[in-house]
N, C-alpha and C positions, 0 to 999 in steps of 0.2 A: 815474233813480230806482233802477235796479239797483245802481249804484255806491254810492249812499248806504246802501242796505240792507247791502251787503257790508262797508262801513266800520263801520257800526253793529254788525254781527255780530262783526267782528274786535275792536272795542273791548270788547264784552261778554265775549268769550272771554278777552281779555287780563286783564280785571278778575277773572274767575273764577280763572284760573291764578295770578294774583298773590296772591289771597286764599288759595288752597290752599297755595302755597309759603310764604307768611307764617305761616300756622298750623302748617305742618310745622316751620319753623325755631323757632318759639316752643315747640313741644312738645319738641324736642330740647334747647333751652336750659333748659327746666324739668325735664329729666330724665325726662319721660314716655316710656313705651314702649308698644308694642302687645302685648307678650308678657305672658302671665299670670305673676303673682308668687306665690311659695309663701306659704302661710299661716304666720303666726308662732305659731299655736297648735298645739302638738304633738298628734298623734293619740292617742287614749286607749290604743291598743295599743303605742305607742312606748315603749321602755324609757328610764328616766331615764339621763342622761349622767353619768358619774362620772369622777373622776381620783384620782390619788394624789399626796400631797405629795412633791416631788422637790427635794432641796437639793444632791445630789451628794456628800453627806457622810453616812457611816453615823451614825445617831443625831442628825443635824442638825435644826434647828428653823427655823420660819418664822412670822412674825406673822400672825394673823388680825385684820383691822381692821374698824372700824365703817363705813368708806366706802372708796371707791377712791382711794387715794393715801397716800403716806408721811407726810403731815401729819395723817392720821386717827388717832384713838385706837386703841390696841392692845387687843383684847378678850381674847386668849389666844394661846398659841403652839401650833403643831402640829408633830408629829414626822415625820421621814422615813418614807414608806410609809403614812401615815394615809389612809384612804379618805374621799373627799368626794363629795357630790352637787352637780353644777353647776346653778345656778339661772339664771345669765346669764353668757355668755362674752364676753370682749373683752380689751383690754390688761390690765385687772384683771378677775378672775373672781369673781362672787358665788357662794358655796358654802354648803352646809349640812353640818355634821358628823353623825356617827351619833347623837350625844347631842342633836341638835336645835339646837345653837348655829349661828347663821348669821352670815356676815361676808364680807369681801373679802380676796383675796390676789393678789399679782402673778401673772399668768398663766404666767410662766416657771417657777414653782414648782408648777404643776398639770399633771401629765402624764397623758394619757388612757390608759385600760387597753386 
C-alpha cells in the first residue's frame, strides 16, 4: 500500500512540474515577462520631445509627408534647422511644426536637441 501511495505521489508531482514547465515555455514564446513595463502615456510634467531638421547641407530641405513612406504625398518642405515637436518616433517620425502642420519625415533627418 505504501508503494502505491509513493507512486501516486510521484505521478502527481510530475504532472504538476510538467504543467509549470509547459506554462513557462508558452509565456516565453508569447513574449510575456514578469517585469513591469513602462507606461506609453507620458507624465504631465514630462517635456515634449523635439528635434531639428538635419540634412547636412546649409539651407537644405526635406519633405514633410502625409504618412510614413516615400510613396506618401508631400505636404510641404522643411528647411535645415527647423524645430519640430516629435509625436511618434520610429524609422519614420511623426512631427508637428511650430505652425501646427503635422506630418512624417524619415528619422535620419530629425536630430534631437
